[in-house]
TIDRENNU-248936 format. One record per residue (C-alpha): residue in three letters; x, y, z. Coordinates in steps of 0.25 Angstrom, whole numbers, padded with zeros to 4 digits, always signed. Layout:
<nodes>
ALAXYZ...
</nodes>
This chain:
<nodes>
MET+0005-0061-0240ASP+0000-0070-0230ALA+0005-0067-0215THR+0015-0078-0209PRO+0014-0082-0195ASP+0027-0074-0192ARG+0021-0061-0198LEU+0009-0064-0190LEU+0018-0062-0177GLN+0024-0048-0182GLU+0019-0036-0173PRO+0010-0027-0182GLU+0011-0013-0186GLY+0026-0014-0189ASP+0031-0020-0176ALA+0038-0032-0184ALA+0053-0032-0182VAL+0062-0035-0194ASP+0075-0045-0191ALA+0087-0039-0194GLY+0091-0050-0203GLY+0079-0049-0212ASP+0065-0045-0214SER+0058-0056-0207PRO+0049-0051-0195ARG+0053-0054-0182LEU+0043-0060-0172ALA+0034-0050-0164GLY+0039-0056-0151ASP+0055-0053-0155SER+0053-0039-0160PRO+0058-0029-0150LYS+0046-0020-0153SER+0037-0032-0151ARG+0044-0034-0137ARG+0042-0020-0134THR+0027-0021-0137ARG+0024-0034-0130ALA+0031-0027-0118ARG+0023-0015-0119ILE+0010-0023-0120LEU+0014-0032-0108GLY+0017-0019-0099VAL+0004-0013-0103ALA-0003-0027-0100MET+0003-0026-0086ARG+0000-0012-0083LEU-0015-0015-0088PHE-0017-0028-0080ALA-0012-0020-0068GLU-0021-0008-0070GLN-0034-0014-0077GLY-0033-0029-0073TYR-0031-0041-0081HIS-0043-0042-0088PRO-0047-0028-0092ALA-0032-0027-0097THR-0036-0033-0110ASN-0026-0036-0121ALA-0034-0025-0129VAL-0033-0015-0118ILE-0018-0018-0116ALA-0015-0016-0131GLU-0022-0002-0130ALA-0014+0002-0119ALA-0001-0002-0125GLY-0004+0006-0138LEU-0006-0007-0147THR-0016-0010-0157ARG-0024-0022-0155GLY-0015-0029-0166ALA-0003-0026-0160MET-0008-0032-0147LEU-0012-0045-0154TYR+0001-0046-0160HIS+0008-0048-0148PHE-0003-0053-0138PRO-0014-0059-0147THR-0021-0065-0134ARG-0022-0062-0119GLU-0015-0075-0117ALA-0004-0070-0125LEU-0002-0057-0117LEU-0003-0064-0104GLU+0007-0074-0108ALA+0017-0062-0109ALA+0011-0052-0099ILE+0012-0061-0086PRO+0027-0063-0087PHE+0029-0049-0091ILE+0021-0045-0078GLN+0029-0055-0070ALA+0042-0049-0075GLU+0037-0035-0071ARG+0035-0040-0057ALA+0049-0047-0056ARG+0056-0034-0061SER+0048-0026-0050PHE+0052-0035-0039GLU+0067-0034-0044ARG+0066-0020-0045VAL+0060-0018-0030ALA+0069-0028-0025HIS+0081-0019-0029GLN+0075-0006-0024MET+0076-0008-0008PRO+0082+0005-0003THR+0095+0003+0006GLY+0090+0001+0020ALA+0077-0001+0017ASP+0068-0012+0025ARG+0067-0024+0016THR+0053-0028+0020ASP+0048-0013+0019HIS+0054-0013+0005ALA+0047-0026+0001ILE+0034-0021+0006ASP+0035-0008-0001SER+0040-0014-0014TYR+0030-0025-0014TRP+0019-0014-0013ARG+0024-0006-0024LEU+0025-0019-0032LEU+0010-0022-0030HIS+0007-0010-0038GLU+0015-0012-0050PRO+0008-0015-0063ALA+0016-0028-0064PHE+0011-0033-0049VAL-0003-0028-0051ALA-0004-0034-0065PHE+0000-0048-0060GLY-0009-0047-0049GLU-0021-0044-0060LEU-0017-0056-0068GLU-0017-0065-0055ALA-0031-0060-0051ALA-0035-0063-0066ALA-0029-0076-0065ARG-0038-0081-0054THR-0049-0082-0064ASP-0040-0085-0076GLU-0034-0098-0078ARG-0026-0096-0089LEU-0020-0082-0083ARG-0018-0090-0069ALA-0010-0100-0078ARG-0001-0089-0085LEU+0001-0083-0072ARG+0006-0096-0066ASP+0014-0099-0078ALA+0022-0085-0077GLN+0025-0087-0063ALA+0030-0101-0065ALA+0039-0096-0076PHE+0047-0088-0065PRO+0047-0096-0053GLU+0059-0089-0047GLN+0053-0076-0050ARG+0040-0079-0045ALA+0046-0084-0032ARG+0055-0072-0029ILE+0043-0063-0032LEU+0034-0071-0024GLY+0044-0071-0012GLU+0045-0056-0013ILE+0031-0054-0013THR+0027-0063-0002GLY+0039-0059+0006THR+0035-0044+0005LEU+0021-0047+0009ALA+0024-0056+0020ALA+0034-0045+0026LEU+0023-0034+0024LEU+0013-0044+0032ASP+0024-0048+0042GLY+0030-0033+0044ASN+0025-0021+0051THR+0017-0016+0040SER+0007-0026+0043ALA+0005-0020+0058HIS-0003-0009+0050MET-0012-0017+0043THR-0026-0020+0047PRO-0030-0036+0048ALA-0038-0034+0035GLU-0026-0027+0027PHE-0016-0037+0032VAL-0025-0049+0028ALA-0028-0042+0014LEU-0013-0041+0012TYR-0012-0055+0013ASP-0024-0059+0005ASP-0019-0051-0006ASN-0007-0059-0006ALA-0011-0073-0001ASP-0005-0080-0012LEU+0009-0075-0010LEU+0008-0074+0006ARG+0001-0088+0009GLU+0015-0095+0007GLY+0024-0084+0009PRO+0036-0082+0019TRP+0026-0076+0030SER+0032-0075+0044GLY+0024-0080+0056HIS+0021-0066+0060ALA+0015-0062+0047LEU+0006-0074+0046GLU+0002-0072+0061LYS-0002-0057+0057LEU-0011-0063+0045ALA-0018-0073+0055ASP-0020-0062+0066ASN-0025-0052+0055LEU-0034-0064+0049LEU-0040-0066+0064ALA-0041-0051+0066LEU-0051-0052+0053ASP-0058-0064+0059LEU-0052-0073+0048PRO-0049-0085+0057ALA-0050-0095+0046ARG-0039-0088+0038ALA-0030-0086+0050VAL-0030-0101+0053PRO-0022-0106+0042ILE-0011-0095+0043LEU-0011-0098+0059THR-0009-0113+0054ARG+0002-0109+0045MET+0009-0102+0056LEU+0008-0114+0066SER+0014-0123+0055ASP+0026-0114+0052ALA+0029-0111+0066THR+0040-0118+0072ASP+0042-0112+0086PRO+0034-0119+0097ALA+0029-0106+0104ARG+0026-0100+0090ARG+0018-0112+0086ALA+0011-0112+0100GLU+0006-0097+0097ILE+0001-0099+0083GLY-0006-0112+0087ALA-0013-0103+0098LYS-0017-0092+0089LEU-0022-0103+0079ALA-0030-0111+0090SER-0036-0099+0094VAL-0041-0096+0080GLN-0046-0110+0078LEU-0054-0110+0091SER-0060-0097+0087ASP-0065-0104+0074GLY-0070-0116+0082SER-0058-0125+0076VAL-0057-0132+0090GLU-0050-0145+0085ALA-0040-0137+0077ALA-0037-0127+0089ILE-0034-0139+0098ALA-0025-0145+0087THR-0017-0132+0084LEU-0015-0130+0099ALA-0009-0144+0100GLN+0000-0142+0088SER+0005-0129+0093ASP+0007-0133+0107SER+0021-0130+0113PRO+0027-0132+0128ALA+0035-0119+0127LEU+0024-0108+0128THR+0022-0095+0135PRO+0012-0095+0146LYS+0004-0085+0137LEU+0003-0094+0125ASN+0001-0106+0133GLU-0011-0099+0140THR-0016-0096+0126ARG-0015-0110+0120GLN-0021-0117+0133ILE-0033-0106+0132LEU-0035-0111+0118LEU-0034-0126+0121ALA-0044-0123+0133ARG-0053-0116+0122ALA-0052-0128+0112ASP-0054-0138+0123ALA-0067-0131+0128ALA-0072-0129+0113HIS-0068-0144+0111GLY-0078-0147+0122ASP-0067-0151+0133LYS-0070-0139+0143ASP-0066-0146+0155LYS-0052-0148+0148ALA-0052-0132+0145VAL-0055-0129+0158ALA-0044-0137+0164LEU-0034-0131+0155LEU-0039-0117+0158HIS-0039-0119+0172ASP-0024-0124+0172LEU-0021-0111+0164GLY-0024-0102+0175THR-0024-0089+0167ALA-0035-0079+0166ALA-0038-0083+0152ALA-0039-0097+0155ALA-0048-0093+0166ASP-0057-0085+0158LEU-0059-0097+0147ARG-0060-0106+0158ALA-0072-0098+0164THR-0078-0097+0150ILE-0077-0112+0148LEU-0084-0116+0162SER-0095-0105+0160GLU-0098-0112+0147LYS-0099-0125+0155ALA-0108-0118+0165ASP-0098-0123+0176TRP-0100-0110+0183PRO-0092-0113+0196ALA-0080-0117+0188ALA-0082-0105+0180THR-0083-0096+0192ALA-0069-0102+0196ALA-0063-0098+0183LEU-0069-0085+0183ALA-0063-0082+0197ASP-0049-0086+0192LEU-0051-0076+0180ALA-0055-0065+0189ARG-0043-0068+0198LEU-0034-0068+0187THR-0039-0056+0180LEU-0045-0046+0189PRO-0039-0036+0199ALA-0041-0038+0214PRO-0054-0032+0220PRO-0058-0021+0221ALA-0052-0017+0208ALA-0060-0011+0197LEU-0062-0021+0185ASP-0064-0018+0170GLU-0074-0023+0161THR-0068-0036+0158GLN-0064-0038+0173GLN-0079-0036+0176LYS-0082-0046+0166ILE-0074-0057+0173VAL-0080-0054+0186MET-0094-0055+0180ARG-0091-0069+0174LEU-0087-0073+0188ALA-0099-0068+0195ASN-0108-0074+0184ALA-0101-0088+0185ALA-0101-0087+0201THR-0116-0083+0200LEU-0119-0096+0190ALA-0110-0104+0200GLY-0117-0100+0212ASP-0104-0096+0218LYS-0108-0086+0229ASP-0093-0084+0234THR-0089-0079+0221ILE-0100-0070+0220ILE-0099-0064+0233ARG-0084-0062+0231LEU-0086-0055+0218ALA-0095-0046+0224ALA-0086-0042+0235ASP-0073-0041+0226ARG-0079-0036+0213GLY-0092-0029+0216ALA-0086-0015+0216ALA-0078-0017+0204MET-0091-0022+0197ALA-0100-0011+0202GLY-0103+0000+0191GLY-0097-0009+0179LYS-0104-0015+0168PHE-0107-0028+0175ALA-0111-0021+0189ASP-0125-0024+0188ALA-0123-0040+0184PHE-0112-0041+0195GLY-0121-0035+0205LEU-0131-0045+0202MET-0123-0058+0202THR-0116-0054+0215SER-0128-0049+0223ALA-0135-0057+0233PRO-0141-0070+0230VAL-0156-0074+0229ARG-0162-0074+0243THR-0176-0069+0240THR-0186-0067+0230SER-0182-0053+0228ASP-0168-0058+0224ILE-0175-0066+0211SER-0174-0055+0202ARG-0159-0051+0205ALA-0156-0066+0203ALA-0163-0066+0189ARG-0155-0054+0186GLU-0142-0061+0190ILE-0146-0073+0181ARG-0148-0064+0169ALA-0135-0056+0171ALA-0128-0070+0172LYS-0134-0075+0159PRO-0125-0067+0149MET-0113-0072+0155ARG-0116-0087+0156ALA-0112-0091+0142THR-0098-0085+0141GLY-0094-0081+0155THR-0093-0067+0151PRO-0102-0055+0154
</nodes>
């Protein structure tokens, strides 16, 4: 007798069930034994996706691991598509159950953030989560699989929102908490990169975002730090906080050569209520931008009015680049006054460099009075140091006879390396 369509759906090898009301066979999907077999297949598929990966765990491999014949596997899942249609929601359900389980396991008195971090770390190693990750990785080059994953997630919008909220909140807490203080910049950025799809729009605190930006800058990745700092600036509402973020963003933009962007950032984040230190930082950034934009006179005037050591230092550098040696000498004299101890105190190497810069500028400016004063005030502190010979040449007597020509040549050679940058 020819097989009917209904009989073709029966599970082979005696797995068909008989209704209590008659001897007509029940469809395989309705049979308790069939449901148990399908659940076993899906559980094995999830485990093998996690252990071997999506592509190596073929239907035949899954059937063998589940203890089924090829015919029994084909009966339940005749194609790969049929298996995926059942496996994806099965894995999703397992993930949801895992979340429910850990959500109700927090010990009394435990820290919620610590519990969330520890729980999420354990969940990431469970088969359902590893298997889903393997499916997502395979879906990058498999449009049909990608569509099935989208459909499965769309079928459970509330569940998806809750699960993603839990994951994203936990990751944000991890990156924002004390644990991140023990991470290297590379580890911190790697954790973000591994979960970028979740974290890009997640509930990040400004502190965590700033950590990410700082770690990217520490790894010399300014192009990645700029959009994060831009987002922080856009989200910030407190004027002082906006000014602080704007200063950091403008600094990165200037270092990257984006002068116009830096000027726009400083203007966008300007605030009348600033601490003296933040005001100084922003004014120096604006002067750097003006100088890079070609308006060095405006930059020098801005720095002169600021009157701080950092401003005098940058002012001297800009004037040295202009080869305006008398003005550079005046700026370096201000820097020395603001940073050096009164003579005849000893000087460290950084302080000796300031003295050398001043001696160099004064020499090029022909400022004999400054040279004489430096020799008298700082000669003892410079003697025996790294710059002793060069300082001695610059502050020795001027050329009067032919015997002084060779000495003058040595002075010029000593001064040349400092002309471009104003530093030894």
